[in-house]
C-alpha positions as CSV (number, residue, x, y, z in Angstrom):
1,M,134.0,25.2,-16.5
2,R,138.4,24.5,-15.6
3,E,139.8,24.8,-18.0
4,L,141.7,21.5,-18.2
5,S,145.4,21.7,-19.6
6,P,146.9,18.3,-21.5
7,E,150.4,16.6,-20.7
8,P,152.8,18.9,-22.6
9,E,154.7,18.0,-26.5
10,P,158.5,19.6,-25.8
11,E,157.9,19.7,-29.8
12,R,154.7,22.4,-29.8
13,P,155.3,25.9,-31.0
14,A,154.1,27.9,-28.0
15,A,151.5,29.7,-28.3
16,S,151.3,33.5,-28.2
17,A,148.8,36.6,-28.0
18,A,148.6,35.9,-31.9
19,G,147.8,32.6,-32.3
20,R,150.5,29.9,-33.5
21,H,151.7,30.2,-35.9
22,A,152.8,27.3,-38.6
23,D,156.7,27.3,-39.1
24,E,156.3,25.9,-42.7
25,A,153.6,25.7,-45.7
26,V,151.4,22.5,-45.6
27,G,152.6,20.1,-47.7
28,R,151.7,16.0,-48.5
29,A,152.7,14.9,-46.1
30,G,150.5,17.7,-43.6
31,E,149.8,19.0,-40.4
32,D,150.0,17.2,-36.7
33,A,148.2,18.5,-33.8
34,Q,146.8,17.3,-30.3
35,I,142.7,18.1,-32.0
36,I,141.6,19.0,-34.7
37,V,138.6,20.5,-35.2
38,V,136.2,20.5,-38.8
39,G,134.2,23.9,-39.2
40,A,134.8,27.0,-37.9
41,G,131.2,28.1,-37.5
42,P,129.9,29.2,-34.3
43,A,130.2,25.4,-32.4
44,G,133.8,25.2,-34.0
45,S,134.8,28.3,-32.9
46,S,133.9,28.0,-29.4
47,A,135.8,24.5,-29.1
48,A,139.1,25.9,-30.3
49,Y,139.2,28.8,-28.5
50,H,138.5,27.1,-25.4
51,L,141.3,24.5,-26.4
52,A,143.6,26.9,-26.7
53,R,142.7,28.6,-23.9
54,A,143.7,25.1,-22.0
55,G,147.0,25.0,-23.7
56,V,146.0,22.4,-26.4
57,D,147.5,22.6,-29.8
58,V,144.5,22.8,-31.7
59,I,144.1,23.1,-35.8
60,L,140.9,24.4,-36.9
61,L,139.7,23.8,-40.7
62,E,136.8,25.7,-42.1
63,K,136.1,25.2,-46.1
64,A,134.8,29.0,-46.6
65,R,137.0,31.9,-46.0
66,F,135.2,34.5,-43.8
67,P,133.2,36.9,-44.3
68,R,130.6,34.3,-45.5
69,E,127.1,33.9,-45.6
70,K,125.4,31.9,-43.2
71,V,121.7,31.3,-43.1
72,C,120.2,32.2,-40.1
73,G,117.7,34.6,-38.5
74,D,120.8,36.6,-36.7
75,G,119.1,36.9,-33.3
76,L,120.5,35.3,-30.1
77,T,119.3,34.4,-26.7
78,P,120.8,35.9,-23.6
79,R,121.9,32.3,-23.7
80,A,124.4,32.8,-26.5
81,V,125.2,36.0,-24.7
82,H,126.0,34.1,-21.8
83,Q,128.0,31.8,-24.2
84,L,130.4,34.8,-25.7
85,I,131.0,36.2,-22.5
86,R,132.6,33.1,-21.3
87,M,135.1,33.9,-24.3
88,G,135.8,36.8,-23.7
89,V,134.0,38.4,-26.9
90,D,133.2,42.4,-27.2
91,I,129.8,42.6,-27.0
92,S,130.4,46.3,-26.6
93,A,131.7,47.1,-29.8
94,P,130.2,48.4,-32.8
95,G,128.1,45.9,-35.0
96,W,126.0,44.4,-31.9
97,I,122.8,45.5,-31.4
98,R,120.6,44.3,-27.8
99,S,117.7,43.6,-27.5
100,R,114.9,44.0,-24.7
101,G,113.3,40.8,-25.1
102,M,110.6,39.5,-27.6
103,R,107.4,40.3,-29.2
104,W,104.5,37.9,-30.0
105,V,102.2,38.4,-32.7
106,A,99.3,36.3,-33.1
107,G,96.4,37.3,-34.5
108,E,95.1,40.7,-33.1
109,H,97.2,39.7,-29.6
110,R,100.6,41.6,-29.6
111,V,102.5,41.2,-26.5
112,H,106.2,42.1,-25.5
113,I,108.0,40.2,-22.9
114,D,111.1,41.2,-21.8
115,W,114.2,39.0,-21.3
116,P,114.2,37.7,-17.6
117,A,116.8,38.9,-15.0
118,L,118.4,35.5,-14.0
119,G,121.4,35.0,-12.3
120,R,122.9,32.7,-14.9
121,Y,122.2,34.8,-18.1
122,P,121.9,37.9,-18.6
123,D,118.8,40.2,-19.1
124,F,119.2,41.2,-23.1
125,G,119.6,39.1,-26.1
126,L,121.8,40.7,-29.0
127,S,121.4,40.6,-32.8
128,R,124.7,40.3,-35.2
129,S,125.2,39.2,-39.2
130,R,126.4,35.5,-39.7
131,H,128.9,37.5,-42.1
132,D,130.8,39.0,-40.0
133,F,129.5,37.3,-36.9
134,D,131.5,33.3,-37.8
135,D,134.5,35.4,-38.8
136,I,134.7,37.3,-35.2
137,L,134.6,34.0,-33.4
138,A,137.4,32.1,-36.0
139,R,139.0,35.3,-35.0
140,H,138.9,35.4,-31.1
141,A,140.4,31.6,-31.3
142,V,143.1,32.2,-33.6
143,V,144.3,35.3,-30.6
144,A,144.0,32.6,-28.5
145,G,145.8,30.2,-29.5
146,A,144.2,27.9,-32.4
147,R,145.7,27.9,-35.7
148,L,143.2,28.4,-38.3
149,F,143.6,26.8,-42.0
150,S,140.6,29.0,-43.7
151,G,140.1,27.6,-47.3
152,W,140.4,24.0,-46.3
153,K,137.8,21.6,-47.5
154,A,137.9,18.0,-44.6
155,E,136.7,15.2,-47.4
156,A,136.8,12.2,-44.9
157,P,138.9,11.0,-41.7
158,L,141.5,9.2,-41.2
159,T,141.4,5.7,-39.6
160,D,144.2,2.8,-38.3
161,R,143.6,-0.5,-38.2
162,A,140.8,-0.7,-35.6
163,G,138.4,1.8,-37.5
164,R,139.9,4.9,-34.6
165,V,140.0,8.3,-36.5
166,T,142.8,9.6,-36.3
167,G,143.0,12.3,-38.3
168,V,141.0,14.0,-41.8
169,T,142.0,14.5,-45.6
170,A,141.7,17.9,-46.9
171,R,141.7,19.9,-49.8
172,S,142.7,23.3,-50.2
173,D,140.5,26.1,-52.6
174,S,143.5,27.9,-53.8
175,P,145.1,27.1,-57.4
176,D,148.3,28.7,-56.7
177,A,149.3,28.4,-52.9
178,P,151.9,30.2,-51.6
179,D,155.3,28.7,-50.0
180,S,154.8,30.0,-46.4
181,P,151.9,31.1,-43.9
182,D,149.7,34.5,-44.9
183,T,149.6,36.2,-41.8
184,P,146.9,38.7,-42.6
185,G,144.5,41.6,-40.6
186,S,145.1,43.2,-37.7
187,P,142.8,45.6,-34.9
188,G,140.5,47.2,-36.5
189,T,140.0,44.4,-40.4
190,P,136.4,45.7,-41.2
191,G,134.0,43.0,-40.6
192,T,135.8,42.0,-36.8
193,P,135.6,45.3,-34.4
194,D,137.0,43.5,-31.6
195,A,139.3,41.5,-33.3
196,S,142.3,41.8,-30.7
197,G,146.2,41.1,-32.0
198,P,147.4,40.2,-35.5
199,R,145.5,37.1,-36.9
200,T,147.7,34.3,-37.9
201,E,145.7,32.5,-40.3
202,T,147.4,29.3,-42.7
203,D,145.5,30.4,-45.4
204,T,147.8,28.8,-47.9
205,G,147.4,25.5,-50.1
206,A,149.9,22.4,-50.3
207,K,153.0,22.5,-52.1
208,A,152.1,19.9,-54.3
209,P,149.2,20.6,-56.7
210,A,146.1,22.9,-55.3
211,R,144.0,20.0,-55.4
212,T,146.2,17.0,-53.6
213,P,144.5,15.8,-50.6
214,V,146.3,17.1,-47.9
215,E,146.8,14.8,-43.9
216,F,146.0,16.4,-41.5
217,R,146.9,14.1,-38.1
218,A,145.5,14.1,-34.2
219,P,144.2,11.8,-32.0
220,V,140.6,13.4,-31.7
221,V,139.0,14.7,-34.1
222,I,136.1,17.3,-33.5
223,A,133.2,17.8,-36.0
224,A,131.7,21.4,-36.5
225,D,131.4,20.6,-39.9
226,G,127.1,20.9,-40.0
227,A,124.6,19.6,-41.4
228,S,126.1,17.9,-44.5
229,A,127.6,16.6,-41.0
230,R,129.8,14.9,-44.0
231,L,132.6,13.0,-41.3
232,A,129.8,11.7,-39.0
233,L,127.7,9.6,-41.9
234,A,131.5,8.5,-43.4
235,L,131.9,6.7,-40.1
236,G,128.0,5.6,-40.5
237,L,126.3,7.9,-37.9
238,E,123.6,8.2,-39.7
239,R,120.3,10.5,-39.1
240,D,117.6,9.2,-36.6
241,P,115.0,9.1,-38.7
242,R,112.4,9.6,-35.8
243,R,113.4,12.8,-35.6
244,Q,112.1,16.1,-37.6
245,I,113.9,18.6,-39.9
246,A,113.3,22.1,-40.1
247,T,113.7,24.5,-43.1
248,A,114.3,28.3,-42.5
249,A,114.7,31.1,-44.9
250,R,115.4,34.3,-44.5
251,R,116.2,37.4,-46.5
252,Y,117.8,41.1,-45.6
253,Y,115.4,44.3,-46.3
254,H,116.6,47.4,-46.5
255,S,113.4,49.1,-43.2
256,P,114.7,52.2,-41.2
257,E,111.6,52.3,-39.7
258,R,112.2,48.6,-38.3
259,S,115.8,48.3,-37.8
260,Q,116.4,50.0,-34.5
261,E,113.6,48.2,-32.6
262,E,114.1,46.9,-29.0
263,Y,112.2,44.1,-29.4
264,L,112.9,40.6,-31.3
265,E,109.5,40.1,-33.1
266,L,108.2,36.4,-33.9
267,W,104.9,35.5,-35.7
268,A,102.9,32.8,-34.9
269,D,100.0,33.4,-37.2
270,L,101.2,32.3,-40.5
271,R,99.4,30.6,-42.8
272,F,100.4,27.7,-46.1
273,P,100.2,30.3,-49.6
274,D,97.0,30.9,-50.5
275,Q,95.2,31.0,-47.1
276,G,95.8,26.9,-46.2
277,P,96.3,25.0,-42.8
278,Y,98.3,27.5,-40.3
279,L,102.2,27.2,-41.0
280,P,104.4,24.4,-38.2
281,G,106.7,27.5,-37.0
282,Y,106.8,31.1,-37.4
283,G,108.4,34.2,-39.2
284,W,110.5,36.8,-37.7
285,I,111.7,40.0,-38.1
286,F,115.2,40.6,-36.6
287,P,116.7,44.5,-36.5
288,M,120.3,44.6,-37.4
289,G,120.8,48.7,-36.4
290,D,122.6,49.5,-39.8
291,G,119.4,50.3,-41.4
292,R,118.3,46.6,-42.0
293,V,116.0,44.1,-40.7
294,N,116.7,40.1,-41.0
295,V,113.4,38.9,-42.2
296,G,112.3,35.3,-42.6
297,L,110.6,31.9,-41.0
298,G,111.3,28.4,-40.3
299,A,109.0,25.4,-40.7
300,L,108.2,21.9,-39.6
301,P,106.8,19.5,-42.2
302,H,102.9,19.5,-41.9
303,R,101.7,15.8,-40.5
304,R,99.2,15.9,-43.9
305,H,100.5,19.3,-45.8
306,G,103.7,17.8,-46.0
307,K,106.2,21.0,-46.3
308,A,105.6,24.3,-46.9
309,D,106.3,26.9,-49.9
310,L,108.7,28.9,-47.6
311,R,109.5,31.8,-50.5
312,A,105.1,31.8,-51.2
313,T,104.5,31.8,-47.5
314,L,107.1,35.0,-47.2
315,D,105.3,36.8,-49.6
316,Q,102.2,36.2,-49.1
317,W,103.3,37.1,-45.0
318,L,105.7,40.7,-45.7
319,A,101.9,41.0,-47.8
320,R,100.4,42.1,-44.1
321,T,102.9,44.3,-42.6
322,P,102.9,48.1,-43.0
323,E,103.7,49.7,-46.6
324,E,106.0,51.9,-44.2
325,W,108.2,48.9,-42.8
326,G,109.7,48.8,-46.0
327,L,109.3,45.0,-46.5
328,R,108.7,45.0,-50.4
329,E,110.4,43.7,-53.3
330,E,112.0,46.7,-53.7
331,N,113.6,46.8,-50.5
332,A,115.4,43.4,-50.3
333,Q,119.2,42.9,-50.6
334,G,119.9,39.5,-51.5
335,P,117.8,36.5,-52.9
336,V,115.8,34.8,-49.9
337,R,118.3,31.6,-48.9
338,S,116.9,28.6,-46.8
339,A,118.9,26.3,-44.5
340,A,118.1,22.7,-43.2
341,L,118.1,22.4,-39.0
342,P,118.6,19.7,-38.0
343,L,117.2,18.9,-34.4
344,G,116.5,17.4,-31.4
345,F,119.7,15.3,-31.1
346,N,119.0,13.6,-34.2
347,R,122.2,12.0,-34.5
348,H,123.5,9.2,-32.3
349,P,126.1,8.9,-31.0
350,L,127.4,12.1,-30.1
351,Y,130.9,10.3,-30.1
352,A,132.3,7.3,-31.6
353,R,135.7,6.0,-32.2
354,G,137.2,9.4,-31.3
355,L,134.9,11.9,-33.6
356,L,132.9,14.1,-30.9
357,L,129.9,16.0,-32.9
358,V,129.3,19.3,-31.9
359,G,126.4,22.2,-33.1
360,D,124.5,20.9,-36.5
361,S,126.7,18.0,-36.6
362,G,125.4,16.1,-34.2
363,G,121.5,17.5,-34.6
364,M,121.5,20.1,-31.5
365,V,119.1,22.9,-32.6
366,S,116.2,23.4,-30.3
367,P,113.3,21.5,-31.4
368,W,111.1,24.1,-29.1
369,N,112.0,27.5,-31.3
370,G,114.8,26.3,-33.7
371,E,117.5,28.1,-32.0
372,G,121.2,26.6,-33.0
373,I,123.7,29.1,-32.1
374,A,123.8,29.1,-28.4
375,Q,123.5,25.8,-28.3
376,A,126.6,25.4,-30.9
377,L,128.6,28.0,-28.2
378,E,127.9,25.7,-25.5
379,A,128.2,21.8,-26.7
380,G,131.8,23.6,-28.3
381,E,132.8,24.4,-24.7
382,V,131.6,21.1,-23.3
383,A,133.6,19.1,-26.4
384,A,136.2,21.1,-25.8
385,E,136.5,20.2,-21.6
386,T,135.9,17.1,-22.7
387,A,139.0,16.3,-25.0
388,A,141.3,18.1,-23.0
389,L,141.0,16.5,-20.2
390,A,141.2,13.3,-21.9
391,L,144.8,14.3,-23.1
392,A,145.7,14.1,-19.8
393,H,145.4,10.6,-20.1
394,P,148.0,8.2,-22.0
395,E,146.0,6.6,-24.9
396,G,144.5,3.8,-24.0
397,P,141.0,2.9,-22.0
398,R,141.0,5.3,-19.7
399,R,141.3,7.9,-22.2
400,E,138.6,6.4,-24.0
401,Q,136.6,6.4,-21.0
402,V,136.6,10.2,-20.6
403,L,135.6,10.7,-24.0
404,R,132.3,8.9,-23.8
405,G,131.7,11.3,-21.2
406,Y,130.5,13.7,-23.7
407,P,127.0,12.5,-24.9
408,V,126.9,11.9,-21.0
409,E,126.8,15.1,-20.3
410,M,125.3,16.4,-22.9
411,N,122.3,14.4,-22.5
412,H,122.3,15.3,-18.4
413,R,122.4,18.9,-19.6
414,W,119.0,19.1,-22.5
415,G,118.6,15.6,-22.9
416,R,114.9,16.0,-20.6
417,H,114.2,19.3,-22.5
418,Y,114.8,18.0,-25.9
419,R,113.0,14.8,-25.4
420,L,109.8,17.0,-24.5
421,G,110.6,19.8,-27.8
422,N,110.3,16.5,-29.8
423,A,107.4,15.5,-28.5
424,A,105.8,18.8,-29.2
425,A,107.0,19.3,-32.3
426,D,105.7,15.8,-33.0
427,L,102.4,16.0,-31.5
428,V,101.7,19.6,-31.4
429,F,103.6,22.4,-34.0
430,S,103.9,19.8,-36.4
431,R,100.3,19.3,-36.3
432,S,98.8,23.0,-35.8
433,G,102.0,25.5,-35.3
434,F,102.2,27.4,-32.9
435,Q,98.8,29.0,-33.2
436,P,97.0,26.9,-30.1
437,V,99.9,27.5,-27.9
438,L,99.8,31.3,-28.0
439,N,96.1,31.2,-28.1
440,R,94.1,34.1,-26.5
441,Y,94.0,32.7,-22.5
442,V,98.2,32.2,-23.0
443,M,98.3,36.0,-24.7
444,N,96.3,37.9,-22.0
445,S,98.5,36.0,-18.5
446,P,101.8,38.0,-18.5
447,F,102.8,34.4,-16.2
448,L,101.7,31.9,-18.8
449,L,103.5,34.0,-21.4
450,N,106.4,34.0,-19.5
451,T,106.7,30.5,-18.3
452,L,106.1,29.3,-22.2
453,A,108.8,32.0,-23.0
454,R,111.1,30.4,-20.9
455,L,110.0,27.0,-21.6
456,L,110.8,27.7,-25.1
457,T,114.2,29.7,-24.9
458,D,115.6,27.4,-21.9
459,L,116.3,30.4,-19.8
460,T,116.0,28.6,-15.8
461,D,118.0,28.9,-13.0
462,K,119.2,25.8,-11.3
463,P,118.6,25.9,-8.3
464,S,115.0,27.7,-8.9
465,R,115.1,31.1,-8.0
466,D,111.2,31.9,-9.1
467,V,108.0,30.6,-9.4
468,I,108.9,29.7,-12.9
469,D,112.3,28.2,-12.4
470,H,110.2,26.1,-10.4
471,V,107.4,25.1,-12.7
472,L,109.8,24.6,-15.4
473,N,112.2,22.7,-13.1
474,T,110.2,20.3,-11.9
475,A,108.6,19.4,-15.1
476,F,111.7,18.5,-16.6
477,R,112.4,16.1,-13.9
478,V,109.6,14.3,-14.1
479,V,110.0,13.7,-17.8
480,P,111.6,10.3,-17.8
481,A,115.7,11.1,-19.5
482,P,116.5,9.6,-22.5
483,K,120.0,7.5,-23.1
484,P,122.8,8.5,-24.9
485,G,123.1,6.0,-27.4
486,R,122.8,4.7,-30.8
487,A,119.7,5.6,-32.6
488,P,117.3,2.7,-33.3
489,G,118.1,-0.1,-35.8
490,R,121.7,1.9,-37.2
491,R,125.0,0.2,-36.3
492,L,128.1,1.5,-36.7
493,R,129.9,0.8,-40.0
494,P,133.6,1.1,-41.1
495,G,134.6,4.5,-42.6
496,P,135.2,5.1,-45.8
497,G,138.2,7.4,-44.7
498,R,141.7,6.4,-45.4
499,A,143.4,3.9,-42.9
500,V,146.2,4.7,-41.8
501,R,149.1,3.8,-39.7
C-alpha cells in the first residue's frame, strides 16, 4: 500500500526514531492529534504504526498496561505473518516459533498439511504469546512515531452539534500520576526482544485527580476497542443479530513433549460433555517453544443444544490425549480463560460520522476458522491508509467521501469469503461441527485437504497460480457480493458521548 501523508500541521512535534514526545503531562484540557486510535491490540497498533509511518500525528489509547494477558490461541497463519513483515517486525528475534503447517485430527485420521508456497504470503506460520505480542506491536508503533497512552480507558465519544465524532473522553488508571511524561524501556526490555530504540510511552495521568475524565480530540477516530465495541455502541452501531458469536477458551500447559512441534494441531472430532453431539468447532494444541503449549477450543452455539460447557469439554478432550504429552491438571499454568469471537462482519456500518471500526469491534473474526489477528492487522492498515488519505483533503464532503470508502474496501477484500463462511457456519458448522466436512474421503485426498485448508485460512493468490487458486477464486466470484451498510432494522442514533463545539 502507498504511504499517504496528510497536509502538514506546523504545530505538531516532529516524529523521531524514538516516537513522538508529549511536551507536557496530560491536563484537564486533554490532548489533540490528527487521529486517535482506541485500543492497542493488533488492530489498533497496526493502524497507529501505518499512520505514524505516513507522517500522521496519532494518539494510541490503551486501557491496560503492557505486558498483559489476552485470550487467544497464539498461532499465526501466513496471512498474519505477511502483515507482521509489512510492519517490519523482527520475526527472527527470540520468542518467535515457526510452524510448517497444520495437523488435522478427526477420529482415527491424522493428516499433515504444509502451508502453501504462494507468491503473496510466506510459507510458514508463527506462534507467540499474546502476553508480549501486543506489547511488541505497540512498541513498534511508538518507534514509528505514535504517541501511546497506556492505562487510559476511553469511555465515550466526543461529538459536535451535528453528531460527528471529534474525539473521546478517557480516564487514567493512575492514582498518583506524575507531572511529566514517563519514558520507560530501551532495547532488550524483557518481553520485547525486537524493540529497537527508546520507547516513548505517555503513561501519565491527568494533573487533576486521576478519576477526572480527559478529552482527547481528533477529526477522525479509529475504534479498535475489541469485542465490547464501546465506542460503536455509543453511536448506535449495534451487532447484526443474524451473525453468530463464537466462544473460545484456552489454557497453558507445561509440555516439553509438544512445545517444539512444527505443526499447529487441530482436533475436529470433539463432542459436548458426556458424549453428546459433535462440538460446532474444534480444539487446538499450539507449541510455544518455551516448554509450554497453548491448548484451547472454540465453538459456535449448537443449533439444537445451545452453548457447550467449554471447561467440561476441554477436560473430556484432554483425557483422551497421551499421558506423556502432559496435558493434565498438575501441569496446567494458570486458569482457563475465555472470550467472545464476533464473526463475519457482525457490526454495520464499519464507518459512521468520523468513527472507523477495526478488528473485533467491527466483528472481523473469520467465520471459517475463528482467526482474528491476521484480519485485525490487515484492517488496521486499510483504516490507516483511508484515514491518512482523508486528512489530505480539507474538512468537508471530499474527506467524508474518502472515509466512506473504508467499508467498501473491506467488503471488497473479504465480503464474498465472509458471506460464504457465514452461510457455512449457519448451515453446517453450527449443526454438526467440522466432522461432516472432514470425512474419510476428504482426509484421504491431498487435493481436497489442501483446498479445504486454503479455504478455511483464506490463503489464495490473485491472479491464480495453481488449480486450487483457480477453484477457490472462481467459487468466490460466483458468490453475490454483500453490500456494505447497516444491519437490517437498525438506525444510527445520536451517541451518549459528550457534545463539544
